[in-house]
C-alpha positions in Angstrom: 7.3 8.4 -15.9 5.5 8.0 -18.8 5.7 11.0 -21.5 3.2 11.4 -22.9 1.9 12.1 -26.7 2.4 15.3 -28.2 -1.3 16.5 -28.8 -1.1 16.0 -32.5 -1.3 12.0 -31.8 -3.5 10.5 -29.8 -3.9 6.5 -28.2 -6.4 4.4 -29.0 -6.5 0.9 -27.3 -8.0 -2.2 -28.5 -9.9 -2.9 -25.3 -11.5 0.7 -25.6 -15.8 0.6 -25.4 -17.3 3.5 -26.9 -20.9 4.5 -26.0 -23.4 4.8 -29.0 -23.4 8.6 -28.7 -20.5 9.8 -29.0 -20.0 8.6 -32.1 -22.4 8.7 -35.8 -23.7 5.5 -35.8 -27.2 3.5 -37.3 -29.2 1.4 -34.7 -29.2 -2.2 -35.4 -33.1 -2.6 -34.1 -32.9 -4.7 -31.2 -30.5 -5.5 -28.6 -28.5 -7.9 -28.9 -27.9 -8.5 -25.0 -32.0 -9.5 -24.7 -32.5 -11.8 -27.5 -31.5 -15.5 -27.1 -28.5 -17.3 -29.4 -31.0 -18.7 -32.0 -33.8 -16.6 -31.2 -35.3 -15.0 -34.3 -34.5 -11.0 -34.9 -37.8 -8.5 -33.8 -36.9 -7.7 -37.3 -38.0 -9.1 -40.7 -35.1 -11.2 -42.0 -33.9 -11.3 -45.5 -36.2 -13.8 -47.2 -34.8 -14.3 -50.2 -31.3 -14.4 -49.2 -32.1 -17.5 -46.2 -34.8 -19.3 -48.5 -32.2 -19.5 -51.4 -29.3 -20.5 -48.3 -31.4 -23.3 -47.6 -31.0 -25.0 -50.2 -27.4 -24.8 -50.9 -25.4 -27.7 -50.3 -22.0 -25.6 -50.4 -21.0 -22.7 -49.6 -17.9 -21.1 -51.5 -15.6 -18.3 -50.1 -14.5 -16.6 -53.0 -11.7 -12.9 -51.7 -9.6 -12.1 -54.3 -9.6 -8.4 -53.1 -6.8 -6.7 -51.0 -5.4 -9.2 -48.3 -7.1 -6.4 -46.0 -10.2 -6.6 -47.1 -10.6 -9.7 -47.2 -8.8 -10.7 -43.5 -11.7 -8.6 -41.9 -14.6 -9.4 -44.4 -13.7 -13.2 -42.5 -16.4 -12.2 -39.9 -18.8 -12.4 -42.7 -18.0 -15.5 -43.4 -17.7 -16.6 -39.4 -21.6 -15.6 -39.6 -22.7 -17.5 -42.1 -21.0 -20.6 -40.4 -22.7 -19.4 -37.6 -25.6 -19.2 -38.8 -25.3 -22.7 -40.8 -24.8 -24.4 -37.4 -27.8 -23.3 -35.7 -29.9 -24.2 -39.0 -28.2 -27.8 -38.2 -27.5 -27.6 -41.9 -25.0 -30.1 -43.5 -23.3 -27.6 -45.9 -20.0 -27.9 -46.6 -18.0 -24.8 -46.9 -14.6 -23.9 -49.1 -12.5 -21.3 -49.7 -10.5 -20.4 -53.4 -8.8 -17.7 -54.7 -5.7 -16.9 -53.5 -6.2 -16.5 -50.1 -6.9 -20.2 -49.6 -4.5 -21.5 -47.8 -4.4 -18.9 -45.1 -8.6 -18.5 -44.5 -7.9 -22.8 -43.5 -5.9 -21.1 -40.1 -9.4 -20.2 -39.1 -11.2 -22.9 -38.8 -14.0 -22.1 -40.8 -13.9 -23.7 -43.5 -14.6 -27.9 -44.1 -12.6 -30.1 -46.0 -13.1 -30.6 -49.1 -12.5 -33.2 -52.4 -9.5 -30.5 -54.4 -11.6 -30.3 -57.1 -14.9 -31.6 -56.2 -17.6 -29.1 -57.8 -21.3 -29.1 -56.5 -24.1 -29.4 -59.1 -25.3 -25.7 -61.0 -27.8 -24.0 -58.2 -27.1 -25.3 -55.3 -23.5 -23.5 -54.6 -24.0 -20.5 -52.3 -21.2 -18.0 -52.7 -19.6 -15.3 -50.2 -16.7 -12.5 -51.5 -15.4 -9.7 -52.5 -16.6 -8.0 -56.1 -13.9 -9.4 -58.1 -14.9 -13.2 -56.2 -18.5 -13.1 -57.3 -17.7 -11.7 -60.9 -15.4 -14.0 -61.2 -17.3 -17.2 -59.8 -21.0 -15.7 -59.3 -22.6 -16.7 -62.3 -24.0 -20.1 -61.3 -24.0 -19.6 -58.2 -27.6 -19.9 -56.6 -27.0 -16.9 -54.2 -24.2 -14.4 -53.8 -23.4 -12.4 -50.6 -21.0 -9.5 -51.3 -18.7 -8.3 -48.6 -18.3 -4.7 -50.0 -16.1 -2.7 -46.8 -17.9 0.2 -48.1 -21.2 -1.2 -47.0 -22.4 -1.6 -43.3 -22.4 1.4 -41.0 -21.0 1.8 -38.0 -23.9 0.2 -35.3 -25.0 0.6 -32.2 -27.3 -2.2 -29.6 -27.1 -2.2 -26.2 -26.1 1.5 -26.0 -22.3 0.6 -27.5 -21.2 1.8 -31.3 -20.0 -1.7 -33.2 -17.1 0.3 -34.8 -14.9 -2.3 -36.3 -15.4 -3.3 -40.1 -15.7 -7.3 -38.8 -18.2 -6.3 -36.3 -20.3 -4.1 -39.2 -19.8 -7.2 -41.5 -20.9 -9.6 -38.9 -23.9 -7.4 -37.6 -25.5 -6.4 -40.9 -25.4 -10.7 -41.8 -26.6 -11.2 -38.9 -29.4 -8.9 -39.3 -29.8 -9.8 -43.0 -30.2 -13.5 -41.9 -33.5 -13.1 -39.2 -31.9 -15.0 -36.5 -29.2 -13.9 -33.0 -26.7 -15.4 -34.2 -23.6 -16.7 -31.1 -20.5 -14.4 -31.6 -19.9 -11.1 -29.6 -17.3 -8.6 -30.0 -14.9 -9.5 -30.7 -15.9 -10.5 -34.3 -13.3 -10.8 -36.2 -12.2 -15.4 -36.5 -8.2 -15.4 -35.2 -5.8 -17.3 -37.5 -4.1 -20.2 -36.1 -0.1 -20.6 -36.9 2.2 -23.1 -37.8 5.8 -23.5 -37.1 6.7 -22.9 -41.1 10.0 -22.3 -42.6 10.8 -18.8 -42.6 10.1 -19.2 -39.1 12.0 -22.2 -37.9 14.8 -20.4 -40.2 14.9 -17.1 -37.9 14.4 -19.6 -34.7 17.8 -21.0 -34.9 19.8 -17.8 -36.1 18.3 -15.9 -32.7 16.4 -13.8 -34.8 12.9 -14.5 -32.6 14.3 -14.5 -29.2 14.8 -11.9 -26.9 13.3 -8.4 -28.2 12.4 -8.5 -31.4 9.3 -6.0 -32.8 8.4 -5.8 -35.8 7.5 -2.5 -38.3 5.5 -2.8 -41.5 6.4 -1.2 -44.2 4.0 -1.8 -46.7 1.3 -0.3 -48.3 -0.5 -0.1 -51.3 -0.4 3.6 -51.0 3.3 5.2 -49.8 3.7 8.7 -50.6 0.5 8.6 -47.5 0.5 5.8 -45.8 4.0 5.1 -45.4 5.9 5.6 -42.3 9.7 4.8 -43.4 11.9 2.0 -42.2 14.4 5.1 -40.8 11.7 5.7 -38.4 11.2 2.6 -37.5 15.0 2.1 -36.5 14.5 5.1 -34.5 11.7 3.8 -32.3 14.0 0.8 -31.8 16.8 2.3 -31.0 15.1 4.4 -27.9 13.2 0.9 -27.0 16.8 -0.5 -26.9 18.1 2.4 -24.5 15.2 2.5 -22.2 15.7 -1.0 -22.3 19.1 -1.6 -22.2 19.0 -4.6 -24.2 19.7 -5.6 -27.3 17.0 -4.5 -29.9 16.5 -7.0 -32.7 13.7 -5.2 -35.6 12.1 -6.7 -38.9 11.0 -4.7 -41.4 8.7 -6.2 -43.3 8.2 -4.7 -47.1 5.9 -5.6 -49.7 6.3 -5.6 -53.4 5.6 -9.8 -53.6 6.4 -9.8 -57.1 10.3 -9.3 -56.3 11.2 -12.2 -55.1 11.8 -13.2 -52.1 14.9 -11.0 -50.3 16.4 -11.2 -46.8 19.4 -8.9 -45.9 21.0 -7.4 -42.3 22.2 -4.8 -40.5 23.1 -3.5 -37.8 22.7 0.2 -36.8 25.4 2.2 -34.4 22.6 1.6 -31.4 23.6 -1.9 -31.6 20.0 -2.6 -33.3 20.3 -5.8 -35.0 17.2 -5.1 -37.9 16.6 -7.8 -40.3 14.6 -6.9 -43.9 12.0 -9.0 -45.1 11.1 -8.4 -48.0 9.0 -10.0 -50.9 7.4 -12.9 -47.5 4.6 -14.4 -48.9 1.4 -13.5 -45.3 1.2 -17.0 -45.4 4.9 -17.1 -43.4 4.3 -14.1 -42.3 1.1 -15.2 -40.4 3.4 -17.2 -38.6 6.3 -15.1 -38.1 4.2 -12.5 -36.1 2.9 -14.8 -33.2 6.4 -14.9 -32.5 7.2 -11.2 -31.5 7.0 -9.3 -28.9 5.6 -6.7 -30.4 4.4 -4.9 -34.2 3.7 -1.9 -35.6 2.9 -0.9 -38.8 0.9 0.9 -41.4 -2.8 0.8 -41.5 -1.8 -1.6 -43.9 -3.2 -5.3 -44.3 -0.3 -7.0 -43.3 -0.9 -5.0 -39.9 -4.5 -6.5 -39.3 -2.9 -10.7 -40.4 -0.4 -9.3 -37.8 -3.4 -8.9 -34.8 -5.3 -11.3 -36.6 -2.1 -14.4 -36.0 -2.0 -16.5 -33.2 -0.3 -19.5 -31.9 -2.3 -22.5 -31.7 -2.0 -21.7 -27.3 -3.4 -18.6 -28.4 -0.9 -16.1 -27.9 0.5 -13.0 -29.6 2.2 -9.4 -29.6 0.7 -6.5 -28.9 -0.1 -4.5 -32.8 0.0 -1.3 -33.0 -1.4 0.5 -36.2 -0.7 4.1 -37.2 -3.7 6.1 -38.6 -3.5 9.1 -40.7 -6.2 9.6 -42.8 -8.6 6.8 -41.8 -11.1 5.5 -39.0 -8.8 3.9 -36.9 -11.7 2.3 -35.0 -13.3 0.9 -38.2 -9.7 -0.2 -40.0 -9.0 -2.1 -37.2 -10.0 -6.5 -35.9 -11.9 -4.8 -32.3 -9.7 -7.3 -31.1 -8.4 -6.4 -28.0 -4.5 -6.4 -28.0 -5.0 -4.2 -31.8 -4.4 -0.7 -31.2 -3.9 2.5 -33.0 -2.1 6.2 -33.5 -4.4 8.1 -34.7 -3.8 11.7 -35.9 -7.2 14.0 -35.0 -8.7 13.0 -39.4 -8.2 9.8 -37.9 -10.0 10.7 -34.9 -12.9 13.3 -36.7 -13.4 10.2 -39.5 -13.8 7.6 -36.5 -16.7 9.6 -34.9 -18.5 10.8 -38.1 -18.1 7.2 -39.6 -16.7 9.1 -42.7 -13.7 7.9 -45.4 -11.7 10.8 -46.9 -11.9 9.1 -50.5 -15.6 8.3 -50.2 -16.7 10.9 -48.7 -14.2 13.4 -50.6 -12.5 15.2 -47.4 -10.4 17.3 -48.5 -5.9 16.6 -46.9 -5.3 18.5 -44.4 -1.5 19.4 -42.1 -2.3 16.4 -39.9 -3.3 14.0 -42.6 0.8 12.6 -42.9 2.9 10.5 -41.2 5.1 12.9 -40.1 2.6 13.1 -37.0 3.5 10.4 -35.8 7.8 11.0 -33.9 9.6 7.9 -33.3 10.5 9.2 -29.5 5.8 9.5 -28.9 6.0 6.1 -30.9 8.7 4.4 -28.9 6.5 5.8 -25.8 3.8 3.8 -26.7 5.1 0.9 -27.6 7.2 0.8 -24.2 4.0 1.4 -22.4 2.7 -1.6 -23.8 6.0 -3.7 -23.6 6.3 -2.6 -19.7 2.0 -3.1 -19.6 0.7 0.4 -19.0 -1.2 0.5 -21.3 
């Protein structure tokens, strides 16, 4: 029998559809279902943007900021790529910056010569603020992906809550043409059989019940669930399944270098600490796990987006104490959330505790998520219940 979670936390599945009337939304201005793909929208396009994009022979994708923001903004890159296809434009799309190789796994980028540069004035730029400031002065047009900018759109009586949907639909409106993508709007990343996967496979770490727990976060005082609690979750799962659990605890701080160490608990949980591992290597590892659970952080988004070449990947659970659990997800059906009441209120009002100066409350900390309650969520997902 499933043990109900405490009233202080809520499970929000990735498959949940939220009607527009249930949350604060901004009308998209048209019903997407009634507009054929490739048809003009019943609202005007941003003429200057469209005209300048039409003259470009290259689109440079330049993200230099946070990994999570970059991954969720890939939907905006997808929108530009879809628009190019509809307009039958022979435009090259390439990436620069620290995430170039990772972004290439989305299938959105063209193959280009390593140091080829377009003529001045024929290049469009899409990226975050840091990327545009670094590479934008000579671009014909720049498109900035600011995670705070696009609202929660509503169309066809439903809310498009996740950040990839917001980015994609915001560009669709500006381009003035019905683009082909439908929910989920986030492009996935195809994993490879990299060196770390081979190393873990040969030592048995990817056999059986392997669970990844992500402790890396840019805000540890508010968003770190800690290895100790993840180990308790793994112990609950091992007891319930009467099986050995292998737990990969994934930390951050790549500046300290790659560190791998092992530990075995009294309950028989085998633990492998992975610190300083590159996002590229982790993107290869995540699809081989049975389940991933992590803080609201870029590596958790990466786990949700990473898939094997055949499209397989595990359920991913993000922990949301302060920020909206719906906005800061990929929108993919296997990317779930466990949220506090404050996170739920941020979701309903489309608010941000930082941007909107929301005073912290007693339900905003990771302490709200007991290991026993989270273990039950994980067990349900592993058993196919949720």
